[in-house]
KEKE-3310 file (N, C-alpha, C; in steps of 0.2 Angstrom, whole numbers, plus 5000, padded with zeros to 4 digits):
npx = (4927:4931:4940:4954:4964:4979:4989:5005:5015:5031:5044:5055:5064:5061:5066:5063:5068:5068:5054:5050:5055:5048:5035:5036:5037:5024:5017:5021:5014:5001:4991:4987:4977:4967:4969:4974:4988:4989:4996:5008:5013:5026:5032:5047:5055:5046:5043:5032:5020:5009:4997:4988:4975:4966:4954:4946:4942:4947:4955:4960:4969:4978:4983:4991:5002:5007:5011:5020:5030:5029:5026:5013:4998:4995:4983:4968:4958:4942:4940:4933:4936:4938:4935)
npy = (5028:5020:5004:4996:4983:4981:4972:4969:4962:4958:4956:4944:4945:4956:4969:4972:4985:4992:4992:4999:5012:5015:5016:5027:5037:5035:5040:5053:5058:5055:5063:5073:5066:5062:5050:5037:5027:5013:5001:4988:4973:4961:4949:4944:4935:4930:4942:4949:4962:4969:4980:4990:5001:5016:5024:5035:5028:5014:5019:5031:5026:5019:5030:5037:5028:5028:5041:5043:5033:5025:5011:5003:4994:4977:4971:4976:4975:4978:4978:4973:4975:4963:4955)
npz = (5035:5020:5020:5014:5007:4999:4987:4981:4970:4966:4954:4959:4975:4990:5001:5019:5022:5010:5008:5019:5016:5004:5010:5019:5009:5004:5016:5016:5005:5006:5012:5003:4996:5004:5010:5021:5025:5034:5039:5035:5027:5024:5013:5011:5003:4993:4987:4990:4995:5006:5010:5021:5021:5023:5013:5002:4990:4980:4969:4974:4984:4976:4968:4977:4979:4966:4964:4975:4974:4963:4963:4960:4966:4962:4965:4973:4987:4994:5012:5028:5045:5057:5073)
capx = (4930:4932:4946:4957:4970:4982:4994:5010:5019:5037:5049:5061:5063:5061:5068:5059:5071:5065:5047:5049:5056:5042:5029:5037:5035:5016:5014:5022:5010:4994:4987:4984:4972:4962:4971:4979:4991:4990:5001:5010:5016:5030:5035:5053:5057:5041:5042:5025:5019:5002:4996:4981:4974:4959:4954:4939:4941:4953:4959:4964:4974:4983:4986:4996:5007:5009:5014:5025:5036:5027:5024:5005:4996:4992:4976:4965:4952:4939:4939:4931:4940:4934:4938)
capy = (5028:5013:5001:4992:4979:4980:4967:4970:4956:4960:4951:4943:4947:4963:4969:4976:4992:4995:4993:5005:5018:5016:5017:5034:5041:5035:5044:5060:5060:5053:5069:5076:5062:5060:5043:5035:5021:5011:4996:4984:4966:4959:4942:4946:4930:4930:4948:4952:4967:4969:4987:4991:5008:5019:5029:5036:5023:5011:5023:5036:5023:5018:5036:5039:5024:5030:5047:5042:5029:5022:5004:5003:4988:4972:4970:4980:4972:4981:4974:4975:4973:4959:4954)
capz = (5028:5018:5021:5008:5007:4992:4986:4976:4968:4963:4951:4964:4982:4992:5008:5023:5022:5004:5009:5024:5012:5000:5015:5021:5004:5005:5021:5014:4999:5007:5014:4997:4993:5009:5011:5027:5025:5041:5041:5029:5029:5018:5012:5007:4998:4988:4984:4990:5000:5008:5013:5024:5019:5023:5007:4999:4985:4978:4965:4978:4987:4971:4966:4982:4978:4960:4965:4980:4972:4956:4964:4961:4968:4957:4967:4979:4990:5000:5017:5034:5050:5062:5079)
cpx = (4931:4939:4948:4963:4973:4987:4998:5014:5025:5040:5055:5059:5063:5063:5063:5061:5068:5058:5046:5050:5050:5036:5030:5035:5027:5014:5015:5017:5002:4989:4983:4978:4967:4963:4975:4981:4992:4995:5003:5013:5020:5032:5041:5055:5053:5040:5035:5024:5011:5001:4989:4980:4967:4959:4947:4937:4947:4958:4963:4970:4980:4987:4992:5002:5011:5013:5020:5031:5035:5026:5017:5004:4993:4984:4974:4959:4949:4938:4936:4934:4935:4938:4942)
cpy = (5021:5010:4996:4988:4978:4975:4969:4964:4958:4954:4950:4945:4954:4963:4974:4984:4995:4997:4999:5011:5020:5019:5024:5038:5041:5040:5051:5062:5059:5058:5072:5073:5060:5052:5042:5028:5019:5006:4992:4978:4965:4952:4943:4941:4930:4936:4951:4957:4968:4976:4988:4999:5010:5024:5029:5031:5020:5015:5028:5033:5021:5024:5038:5034:5026:5036:5047:5039:5025:5014:5003:4995:4984:4971:4974:4977:4977:4976:4977:4972:4969:4958:4948)
cpz = (5026:5019:5016:5010:5000:4992:4980:4976:4964:4960:4956:4971:4983:4999:5012:5023:5016:5005:5014:5020:5008:5005:5017:5016:5003:5010:5020:5009:5001:5008:5008:4994:4998:5011:5018:5027:5032:5043:5034:5031:5022:5018:5007:5002:4992:4984:4984:4996:5000:5012:5015:5024:5020:5017:5005:4994:4984:4974:4969:4981:4982:4968:4971:4980:4971:4960:4970:4977:4965:4957:4965:4963:4962:4958:4973:4981:4995:5005:5023:5039:5055:5068:5080)
residu = (MET:PRO:LEU:PHE:MET:ASP:VAL:HIS:THR:LEU:ASP:GLY:SER:VAL:THR:MET:ASP:ASP:VAL:ALA:THR:ALA:HIS:GLN:ALA:ASP:LEU:ALA:THR:GLN:GLY:ASP:HIS:GLY:VAL:SER:TYR:LEU:ARG:TYR:TRP:VAL:ASP:GLU:GLU:ALA:GLY:GLN:ILE:PHE:CYS:LEU:VAL:GLU:ALA:PRO:ASP:ALA:GLU:ALA:ALA:ASN:THR:VAL:HIS:ARG:GLU:ALA:HIS:GLY:LEU:VAL:ALA:ASP:LYS:ILE:PHE:ALA:VAL:GLN:GLU:GLY:ALA)
# end
């Protein structure tokens, strides 16, 4: 399955707790779209969130975000994992 890294840039800061809540909503929604959100990283001060996701395509990954909490990614990159 293709692997993607998405990037969210918010106006202002964000907390780990807020992102954890959004991530749980993604997990509850992802099965309907054949998507698997794997991990996320947060820069609280910069208001940036990075999500690693397996998905059939970038739009399926963004659809999960849209339906789960409305915070769609600003950018989505197709990535390959290295060692």
